[in-house]
N, C-alpha and C positions, 0 to 999 in steps of 0.2 A: 496642496491639501495633504499629501502623504507626509510632508515634513511637519506640518502643523499637528497631525495625529501623533507622530513620533515624539515631538517636543512635549506633547500633553501627557506622556507617560512618566513625567518627572515625579508625580506623587509616589511612584514606586520607590524612589530614592528615600523619601521620608519614611515609608513603611519599613524598608530594609534596615534603616538606622534604628527605628523603634524596636524592631525584633532582635537585632544582634548587638546593639550598643548598650552600654551601662545606663541605668536609669538616671544617673547623675548628669548625663548629657543634656537632659531637659533644662538644667540650670543655665546652659550656654545658648539656649534658644532665643532669649529675649532680644539680643542684638540682631540676629537674623530676622526676627519678626519686625523689629523697628525698621530695618532696611527695606524689607518687603512691603510693609505698610506705607512707608514714605514713597516708594516707587509706584505703587498702585495709585496712591492719591495724586502723584505728579502726572502720570500718563492720563488719568481720568480728567484732570483739570486742563492739561495741555492739548490733549488730542480727542479723547472720547466725547466729552461734552461739546466742544466746538463742532465736531462732525455731525452729531445727532441733531443739533439745533441749527445746522448750517443753512437749511432751506426754509427756515421760518416756521417750523412745526412747533408752535408755542405750547401746544397741549402735551408735548413730550414730557413736560415737567411733572404731569400727573403720573406717568409711568415710572419716572425716576423716584418719586415718592413711594409708589407702590413697591418697587424693588427694595427701597430702604426699609420700609416697615415689614415687608415679607421676611427680610433677613432677621429683624427683631423677633418675629414669630418663630422662625427656624431656630434661633438661638435658645428659645425656651425648651426645645426638644434636643438640640445638639449640645447643650451646655457650653456653647462658645468655642467648640473645638476648631472651628474655621479660623479663629484668630488666636490659637495657641493656648486656650484655657482648658484645663482639665480638673476634674474633681473625682478622686478615687473613691469617694464615698457616695457618688451619685446613685440615685434610686431609679434612674432612667434605664429601661431595658436596652441592651446593645442594639437590638433591631430598630428601636425608635431613633437612637443616635445615628445609626447608619442611614436610615431612611431620610432624616433631615439633611444629612450631609449629601445624600444622593441628589435631592432636589436642587441643592445649591450648586453642585458640580455639573449636573446636567444643564442647568440654566446657563452657566458660563460656557460650556461646550457648544450649546446652541448658538450663542452669540458669535462664536468663532466660525462655526459651520455655515452660518447665514452669509458670511463674507460681506457684511454691510460696510465695514471699514476698508480703507485702502490698504495695500499690502504691507507698507511700512508700519502703519498703526496696528495692523493685525498681528504682526510679529511681536510688537511691544506688548500687546494684549496677552499673547501666549506667555511671554516672559513674566508678566505681572501675575498671571494665574499660577504659574509655576512657583513664584516666590512665596505665595501663601498656601498653595496646596501641599508643598513639601512639609512644612511644620504642622499642617492640619493632619496629614497622614501619620506623621510621627506621633502627634499627641493622641490620636485615636488608638494607635497600637500600644502606647505606653499605658493608656487607660485600661485597655483590655488585659494587658499584662498584670496590672494591679488587681484585676478580677480573677487572676490565676487561669487565664486561657492558655491552652496548650499551643506549642509552636506551630503545629500544622494548621490549627485554626487561625492563628495570627497571619500565617502566610496566605491563606485563602482570603481573609479579609483585606490584606494589603493589596493582593492582586486585583480583587474585586473593586476596591476603591480606586485603584489606578486606572481602571477601565472606564470609569464613569464619565470623565471629561471627553475621551475619544468617542464614546457612545453618543454624547450630546452633540459632538461635532458632526457625526454621521446623520443624526436626526435633523440637525439644522441644514445640512447640505443636501440630503436626499429625500427626506420624508416631509418635513414641515413646508408650508407654502413658500415658494420662491417669489416673494412679493416684497418690494422695498419698504413699504409701510409696515409690514409685519416684522421684518428683520430690524427695522429702526426701533420698533416698540420693544422687542426683546433686548436690543442693545441698551435702550434707555433704562430698562429694569436692571440690567447688569451694572449700569452706572450707579444706580441707587444702592445695590448690594455692595459695590466697591467703596462707595462713600461711607457706608456703615462700618465695613470691616476695617478699612484703612484708618479711620479716625479712632475706632475702638482700640486698634493695635497701638497707635501712637500715644494715645492719652491714658490707656489703662495697662500699659506694658511694664510699668516700673512701680516700685513701692512708693507710696505716698504721692504718686503722680508727679514725681520730681524728674527733671531732665538732667541726667549726668553727662559728663563729657563724652563717654563712649557711645551713648545713645545719640547724642547730638552729632557726632562724627558719622554714625551709621545713617542718620536721616539726611544729613547734608550730602553724603556720598551718593545716596539713592536719587536725590534731587538732581545732582550733577549728571548722573548716568542717564536719567530720563531726558534731560535737556540735550545732552550730547548725542544721544541716540536719535533725537528728532532732527539734528542738524546734518547727519551723514547718512 
């Protein structure tokens, strides 16, 4: 559990990059997003869905749908920061943006803390969350920089955001009901969230929705990593 909490601090990497890196670094984010989106989609299809439905809980599909449409609602408030979108002219108050991102991150952390999945899958889930939380934190900070936030404010937001997934892990492990049906339900909702985020990243991450050679390589590399990690 300590290792999982440690690995969940990876959003801080994205926040630091957003604070201290040139804004033009955002232009190089798309390939990383494509890789992360493909990895999340791969582990969801190869591991998360089979485990959630492994014991014949057919009604889990309703919770997957709930997670999918919950993410659509959250996107209305977060402006799609979870999958690397940012709009410097957004009229959303930063608190609203952060609150929507907080619900998203806490839900993911709860799925880890509940430990519904076997250990190998759990680590892959942590890696998948890291792959999309890094650009999410980066995009959030870049957006706040565009609003002329001061550096100490950006640092506070970056640290606060990096703590959300660990807090979710602690909630899932120590506070919420230690019940297999409950943790299965939360996991099904996270699957729905992952399906929305990963497909959005893959299909809306390039201009005119065209697949260039670099993006294709990133997607295929992520797929290969997900498959290889399941074999060893």
